[in-house]
DRENPA-543617 format. One line per 5 residues: number of its first residue (from 1); for each residue x, y, z of C-alpha. Coordinates in steps of 0.1 Angstrom, whole numbers, plus 5000, padded with zeros to 4 digits. Layout:
N
NUM = X Y Z | ...
***
This chain:
629
1 = 9594 4687 8404 | 9562 4672 8391 | 9553 4704 8374 | 9587 4705 8357 | 9583 4670 8344
6 = 9548 4678 8330 | 9562 4709 8313 | 9590 4690 8297 | 9566 4664 8284 | 9543 4690 8269
11 = 9573 4707 8253 | 9584 4674 8238 | 9549 4666 8225 | 9547 4701 8209 | 9581 4696 8192
16 = 9571 4662 8180 | 9538 4675 8166 | 9556 4704 8148 | 9581 4680 8133 | 9552 4657 8121
21 = 9534 4686 8105 | 9565 4698 8088 | 9571 4664 8072 | 9536 4663 8057 | 9534 4670 8020
26 = 9505 4685 8001 | 9488 4719 7998 | 9457 4734 8014 | 9435 4754 7990 | 9407 4778 8001
31 = 9382 4790 7975 | 9358 4817 7985 | 9340 4834 7956 | 9366 4852 7935 | 9394 4845 7961
36 = 9416 4815 7960 | 9442 4808 7987 | 9467 4779 7983 | 9494 4772 8010 | 9513 4742 8023
41 = 9501 4724 8054 | 9527 4737 8079 | 9520 4773 8068 | 9483 4766 8072 | 9488 4753 8107
46 = 9509 4783 8117 | 9483 4807 8102 | 9455 4789 8121 | 9474 4792 8153 | 9480 4829 8149
51 = 9444 4835 8140 | 9432 4817 8171 | 9456 4837 8193 | 9445 4870 8178 | 9408 4861 8184
56 = 9415 4853 8220 | 9434 4885 8225 | 9406 4905 8210 | 9381 4888 8232 | 9400 4895 8263
61 = 9403 4931 8254 | 9366 4934 8248 | 9358 4916 8280 | 9382 4939 8300 | 9365 4969 8286
66 = 9331 4956 8295 | 9342 4947 8330 | 9362 4979 8337 | 9334 4999 8353 | 9326 4971 8378
71 = 9363 4967 8387 | 9366 5004 8392 | 9336 5005 8415 | 9349 4975 8434 | 9383 4991 8439
76 = 9368 5024 8450 | 9346 5005 8475 | 9376 4986 8488 | 9396 5018 8493 | 9367 5034 8511
81 = 9363 5004 8533 | 9400 5004 8541 | 9399 5041 8550 | 9368 5034 8571 | 9385 5006 8590
86 = 9415 5029 8595 | 9391 5055 8610 | 9375 5028 8632 | 9408 5016 8645 | 9420 5051 8654
91 = 9387 5060 8668 | 9388 5030 8692 | 9423 5040 8702 | 9411 5075 8709 | 9383 5062 8731
96 = 9409 5041 8750 | 9430 5072 8755 | 9400 5093 8766 | 9401 5118 8737 | 9364 5124 8730
101 = 9371 5150 8702 | 9393 5127 8682 | 9369 5098 8688 | 9340 5118 8675 | 9359 5129 8644
106 = 9369 5093 8636 | 9334 5081 8642 | 9320 5106 8617 | 9347 5096 8592 | 9339 5059 8597
111 = 9302 5066 8593 | 9308 5083 8560 | 9332 5057 8546 | 9319 5025 8562 | 9284 5031 8575
116 = 9273 4995 8572 | 9302 4981 8593 | 9291 4969 8628 | 9322 4984 8643 | 9311 5018 8631
121 = 9279 5017 8652 | 9300 5005 8682 | 9324 5034 8677 | 9295 5059 8676 | 9280 5045 8707
126 = 9312 5045 8727 | 9321 5080 8715 | 9287 5092 8727 | 9292 5075 8760 | 9326 5092 8763
131 = 9311 5126 8756 | 9282 5120 8780 | 9256 5120 8752 | 9232 5094 8766 | 9206 5099 8739
136 = 9231 5094 8711 | 9245 5063 8728 | 9209 5048 8731 | 9202 5055 8694 | 9234 5038 8684
141 = 9228 5008 8706 | 9191 5006 8694 | 9204 5005 8658 | 9228 4977 8668 | 9199 4958 8684
146 = 9179 4959 8652 | 9207 4941 8633 | 9209 4904 8634 | 9247 4902 8638 | 9249 4929 8666
151 = 9217 4923 8684 | 9232 4909 8716 | 9258 4937 8717 | 9231 4963 8713 | 9210 4948 8741
156 = 9241 4949 8763 | 9246 4986 8756 | 9210 4994 8762 | 9211 4975 8795 | 9241 4995 8807
161 = 9224 5028 8797 | 9193 5017 8816 | 9213 5010 8847 | 9230 5044 8844 | 9196 5060 8842
166 = 9184 5041 8873 | 9156 5024 8852 | 9155 4990 8868 | 9125 4977 8850 | 9138 4986 8816
171 = 9172 4970 8825 | 9155 4938 8836 | 9133 4936 8805 | 9164 4940 8783 | 9183 4914 8802
176 = 9154 4890 8800 | 9152 4894 8763 | 9190 4889 8760 | 9187 4858 8781 | 9161 4843 8757
181 = 9184 4850 8728 | 9216 4837 8745 | 9211 4816 8776 | 9248 4816 8781 | 9250 4854 8785
186 = 9265 4858 8820 | 9256 4895 8825 | 9219 4888 8815 | 9216 4858 8838 | 9231 4877 8868
191 = 9209 4907 8862 | 9177 4886 8859 | 9187 4865 8889 | 9193 4897 8910 | 9159 4911 8900
196 = 9142 4879 8909 | 9158 4879 8943 | 9149 4916 8948 | 9113 4908 8939 | 9114 4878 8963
201 = 9106 4854 8934 | 9127 4826 8948 | 9113 4799 8925 | 9122 4820 8894 | 9157 4826 8909
206 = 9162 4789 8915 | 9152 4781 8879 | 9177 4807 8866 | 9204 4793 8889 | 9197 4758 8876
211 = 9200 4771 8840 | 9233 4787 8848 | 9247 4755 8863 | 9234 4735 8833 | 9251 4759 8809
216 = 9284 4756 8827 | 9285 4792 8839 | 9292 4783 8875 | 9310 4754 8892 | 9294 4729 8915
221 = 9305 4743 8949 | 9292 4778 8939 | 9260 4763 8927 | 9255 4744 8960 | 9262 4774 8981
226 = 9240 4798 8961 | 9212 4772 8959 | 9214 4769 8997 | 9212 4807 9001 | 9181 4808 8979
231 = 9164 4779 8997 | 9171 4796 9030 | 9156 4828 9018 | 9125 4809 9006 | 9123 4791 9039
236 = 9124 4823 9059 | 9098 4839 9037 | 9074 4809 9041 | 9081 4802 9078 | 9047 4817 9089
241 = 9028 4808 9057 | 9037 4773 9043 | 9056 4756 9071 | 9059 4723 9053 | 9076 4739 9023
246 = 9097 4761 9046 | 9109 4730 9065 | 9118 4711 9034 | 9136 4741 9020 | 9156 4747 9053
251 = 9166 4710 9055 | 9178 4710 9018 | 9196 4742 9024 | 9215 4727 9054 | 9225 4698 9033
256 = 9238 4720 9005 | 9255 4747 9028 | 9261 4733 9064 | 9280 4764 9074 | 9252 4789 9065
261 = 9241 4803 9098 | 9205 4813 9090 | 9198 4779 9074 | 9213 4761 9105 | 9193 4781 9129
266 = 9160 4776 9111 | 9167 4739 9105 | 9176 4734 9142 | 9144 4752 9151 | 9123 4728 9130
271 = 9141 4698 9143 | 9137 4710 9179 | 9099 4714 9173 | 9099 4678 9160 | 9117 4667 9192
276 = 9148 4657 9172 | 9171 4673 9198 | 9203 4654 9189 | 9199 4661 9152 | 9193 4698 9159
281 = 9224 4700 9182 | 9246 4684 9155 | 9234 4709 9129 | 9242 4739 9152 | 9276 4724 9162
286 = 9286 4720 9126 | 9277 4756 9118 | 9293 4769 9151 | 9327 4753 9143 | 9328 4772 9110
291 = 9313 4806 9122 | 9304 4812 9158 | 9273 4833 9159 | 9251 4845 9187 | 9220 4832 9169
296 = 9235 4797 9169 | 9243 4800 9207 | 9208 4811 9214 | 9193 4783 9193 | 9216 4758 9210
301 = 9206 4770 9245 | 9169 4766 9237 | 9172 4735 9216 | 9152 4715 9243 | 9120 4732 9254
306 = 9114 4734 9291 | 9150 4733 9303 | 9161 4753 9333 | 9186 4782 9332 | 9212 4760 9348
311 = 9208 4733 9321 | 9210 4759 9294 | 9242 4772 9309 | 9258 4738 9309 | 9248 4733 9273
316 = 9262 4766 9262 | 9294 4759 9281 | 9297 4727 9261 | 9292 4746 9229 | 9317 4773 9238
321 = 9343 4747 9246 | 9344 4737 9209 | 9359 4772 9201 | 9381 4781 9231 | 9391 4817 9234
326 = 9365 4830 9210 | 9346 4861 9221 | 9312 4847 9209 | 9316 4817 9232 | 9324 4839 9261
331 = 9294 4862 9254 | 9271 4832 9251 | 9284 4817 9284 | 9280 4851 9302 | 9245 4855 9289
336 = 9234 4821 9301 | 9252 4826 9334 | 9234 4859 9341 | 9201 4842 9333 | 9211 4814 9358
341 = 9223 4839 9384 | 9258 4825 9382 | 9275 4858 9383 | 9309 4844 9391 | 9309 4823 9359
346 = 9298 4853 9339 | 9327 4875 9353 | 9351 4846 9347 | 9340 4843 9311 | 9342 4880 9303
351 = 9374 4887 9322 | 9398 4881 9292 | 9378 4907 9272 | 9373 4935 9297 | 9406 4953 9290
356 = 9396 4961 9254 | 9358 4954 9254 | 9334 4955 9225 | 9300 4970 9229 | 9283 4937 9237
361 = 9309 4929 9263 | 9305 4963 9280 | 9267 4961 9280 | 9269 4926 9296 | 9292 4940 9322
366 = 9268 4968 9329 | 9239 4943 9332 | 9261 4922 9355 | 9269 4951 9378 | 9233 4961 9380
371 = 9219 4926 9385 | 9245 4913 9410 | 9253 4943 9431 | 9227 4969 9421 | 9255 4993 9415
376 = 9240 5019 9392 | 9273 5039 9391 | 9293 5009 9378 | 9266 5000 9354 | 9266 5036 9340
381 = 9303 5035 9337 | 9302 5003 9316 | 9274 5018 9296 | 9295 5048 9288 | 9324 5026 9278
386 = 9301 5007 9255 | 9294 5040 9236 | 9331 5044 9228 | 9339 5007 9225 | 9347 4987 9194
391 = 9318 4974 9173 | 9309 4938 9174 | 9308 4917 9142 | 9276 4922 9121 | 9262 4912 9088
396 = 9281 4932 9063 | 9279 4933 9025 | 9297 4958 9002 | 9300 4983 9031 | 9263 4980 9041
401 = 9257 4968 9077 | 9225 4951 9085 | 9211 4937 9118 | 9198 4906 9100 | 9210 4883 9072
406 = 9198 4889 9037 | 9203 4867 9006 | 9215 4895 8983 | 9234 4928 8987 | 9212 4959 8986
411 = 9241 4978 8971 | 9251 4957 8942 | 9225 4929 8941 | 9252 4902 8945 | 9239 4869 8957
416 = 9254 4855 8990 | 9272 4888 8997 | 9265 4891 9035 | 9292 4879 9058 | 9295 4879 9096
421 = 9325 4902 9102 | 9335 4934 9119 | 9324 4965 9099 | 9352 4983 9082 | 9344 5017 9098
426 = 9349 5003 9132 | 9383 4986 9126 | 9412 5001 9146 | 9432 5026 9127 | 9467 5040 9133
431 = 9458 5076 9136 | 9488 5085 9157 | 9512 5074 9129 | 9522 5103 9106 | 9538 5103 9072
436 = 9575 5108 9072 | 9581 5145 9069 | 9601 5160 9041 | 9620 5193 9038 | 9593 5207 9015
441 = 9565 5197 9039 | 9583 5212 9068 | 9588 5244 9049 | 9551 5246 9040 | 9539 5237 9075
446 = 9564 5260 9094 | 9549 5291 9111 | 9558 5325 9096 | 9592 5339 9107 | 9590 5367 9133
451 = 9610 5399 9126 | 9644 5401 9140 | 9638 5434 9157 | 9606 5422 9173 | 9625 5392 9187
456 = 9652 5415 9200 | 9625 5437 9217 | 9613 5408 9238 | 9634 5399 9267 | 9641 5362 9271
461 = 9645 5349 9307 | 9677 5330 9315 | 9684 5301 9337 | 9691 5310 9374 | 9727 5309 9382
466 = 9743 5296 9413 | 9754 5331 9423 | 9728 5352 9442 | 9723 5378 9415 | 9693 5400 9410
471 = 9663 5380 9397 | 9650 5393 9364 | 9613 5399 9363 | 9590 5377 9342 | 9585 5393 9308
476 = 9550 5395 9295 | 9541 5393 9258 | 9518 5423 9260 | 9540 5445 9283 | 9554 5477 9267
481 = 9592 5482 9267 | 9604 5497 9300 | 9631 5524 9303 | 9665 5512 9315 | 9665 5519 9352
486 = 9689 5493 9365 | 9719 5477 9350 | 9719 5441 9337 | 9728 5414 9362 | 9761 5406 9345
491 = 9771 5443 9348 | 9765 5446 9385 | 9802 5455 9392 | 9802 5483 9366 | 9790 5518 9374
496 = 9753 5524 9365 | 9747 5551 9339 | 9722 5577 9348 | 9690 5582 9328 | 9691 5612 9305
501 = 9656 5624 9314 | 9642 5627 9348 | 9615 5603 9359 | 9583 5623 9366 | 9562 5595 9382
506 = 9570 5564 9402 | 9581 5533 9383 | 9571 5499 9396 | 9596 5472 9392 | 9578 5439 9387
511 = 9592 5409 9405 | 9586 5372 9401 | 9563 5364 9430 | 9571 5327 9430 | 9608 5334 9434
516 = 9601 5360 9460 | 9581 5335 9480 | 9610 5311 9478 | 9634 5337 9491 | 9610 5346 9519
521 = 9608 5310 9530 | 9646 5308 9529 | 9648 5338 9552 | 9668 5358 9527 | 9645 5388 9525
526 = 9615 5404 9542 | 9585 5418 9523 | 9587 5455 9517 | 9568 5481 9498 | 9577 5484 9461
531 = 9608 5504 9452 | 9598 5536 9434 | 9617 5564 9419 | 9600 5595 9434 | 9621 5622 9418
536 = 9645 5630 9391 | 9676 5608 9389 | 9709 5626 9392 | 9730 5629 9361 | 9760 5613 9377
541 = 9761 5586 9403 | 9788 5570 9423 | 9801 5537 9411 | 9783 5509 9428 | 9805 5490 9451
546 = 9805 5452 9453 | 9776 5442 9475 | 9773 5412 9497 | 9753 5383 9483 | 9725 5387 9509
551 = 9721 5424 9501 | 9720 5418 9464 | 9694 5391 9468 | 9673 5413 9491 | 9669 5442 9466
556 = 9642 5426 9444 | 9625 5413 9475 | 9617 5448 9486 | 9593 5453 9457 | 9574 5421 9461
561 = 9546 5435 9483 | 9527 5454 9456 | 9540 5436 9425 | 9511 5421 9404 | 9510 5384 9398
566 = 9526 5377 9363 | 9505 5359 9337 | 9534 5338 9325 | 9561 5324 9348 | 9597 5317 9341
571 = 9605 5280 9333 | 9636 5270 9353 | 9638 5235 9338 | 9646 5246 9303 | 9679 5259 9290
576 = 9675 5294 9276 | 9700 5314 9255 | 9717 5344 9269 | 9695 5374 9277 | 9694 5401 9250
581 = 9695 5436 9265 | 9665 5458 9258 | 9671 5487 9236 | 9666 5521 9252 | 9645 5532 9222
586 = 9625 5506 9203 | 9621 5517 9167 | 9586 5516 9152 | 9585 5486 9128 | 9559 5478 9102
591 = 9541 5444 9104 | 9556 5417 9083 | 9526 5417 9059 | 9526 5455 9055 | 9543 5465 9022
596 = 9545 5501 9034 | 9550 5533 9015 | 9582 5552 9016 | 9582 5590 9021 | 9601 5593 8988
601 = 9573 5576 8969 | 9545 5600 8980 | 9534 5625 8954 | 9546 5660 8960 | 9521 5689 8963
606 = 9540 5719 8950 | 9511 5743 8959 | 9512 5732 8995 | 9550 5736 8996 | 9547 5771 8984
611 = 9521 5781 9009 | 9535 5763 9039 | 9562 5780 9060 | 9596 5768 9051 | 9612 5746 9078
616 = 9645 5729 9079 | 9643 5695 9065 | 9659 5665 9081 | 9679 5636 9068 | 9696 5638 9034
621 = 9672 5666 9022 | 9683 5689 9051 | 9720 5680 9044 | 9715 5688 9007 | 9696 5721 9015
626 = 9724 5734 9037 | 9747 5731 9008 | 9723 5750 8985 | 9709 5720 8967
***
């Protein structure tokens, strides 16, 4: 609105000025040498305005022509930069997708179009890392470290490459330089702190930790805990060297982290040596309530020098009462009771944990059996149980199990990583549980199907019936098929068909010896020599009459004397399908995995056919030859 008002005012002033000029009288005369120009005042004003406008237009055209090359160069540079940024964007997307080829192509394009862009160097470094080109990645990160705007990023990349190359000293030097450039760099402070701890430079580690807390990188509880851990490590290192500094460090560590077990044990030891028994007991009790530990129990038992074993037992029982039902309390009481020869108390303390004992429980029980009764057998039994028992809690950090506490993890270098817990490898696992089966898994895991003919060739035993029939013999897997000598049990009332060929040698009929023994005990049959077919069987036989049950049951018993003991016996407690009769002639079958070669597929040898005597062919060839084919 304000601009409209200003525009209207300017238009009014221009109209008023034009009207005033038009009202003026007089002429304007210009004399220049032989030329003389005379015009009225309005015409002069109009000509002057047009001349000024023409001069401005000509000046603008000349200026545009003079600035055109610069504008062209700037536009071309802008287009290249835009194309370079486009290549950088798509290259970073390709790196995120894991496409190393596309990332390398976009990185080369970005280097050609926007080589001075910091993101181009980052794209080259990450593309080299994705391809596994460590040298190329280091060159790119080194170029970034030489620039002022990407120096910290380049140092970070060089630090990662040094870690991948297992060059700890180079990694620490790079991290130290980065920490001087940027004290708030978290990765650099953590790396330098871990290196100081690994080198046992506790004073340097404490200074770095104080700097991290001052910079606001960690909160106050974390700072107190980590400072307590570092002070405890320094106190343990100086325990035999500088005892005064070790004592002051341990006492400050207990104040900062009262639940830290090594700090509590060491501080209680110093207090006990200074005859401050009550203060030492309070330190141990505070740590025991948070984390029961055998070192705390041992320090609590020996907090007063010169006490008897009975006094130590009473003190340990008082400590264990603060955490009722905890295994560490029971182990501490049992240890003190064994030392005091109070074996009943030791057994009473370990009784709740003997059903599923840990290794320490089993070893204490073995020591108890050996000390109390001198029973080496029981002690050996408990020792064997200890071998297979669950593991006790131990100092564990990042999967690493140690027999003593350490301030940092040897795997990752993390500060305050060790915890008193059961190792993961010894936790109980549900190995009996299986994954729910599916149709596909059952089809894959199923055994290969047996041929139908082979199944028919094997005789399946049937359940014994209540009728006193002939007991079938136990079928062996490796027994060849026998010729049909007798009829099937269910065909006992039908006439028995004679065998076509005479039997030249005796045939032993195997009999289930277990069933035969049962029949002998029942008095149903007497042992007799095996039934043999000594001569040819007649072609025709009289129909077999219906026999008495005792006589039918006694027939297989006659062959029990010389029958061999079968390898597999018949299961009478499982239901079996009906028995399949054995074929008189078992055809020769190929194995399931044998593709076989048919006779028709074999190559014909016409020369052998001409020389060989001509014989009558069988099958369809003989049928065809008889008809002149």
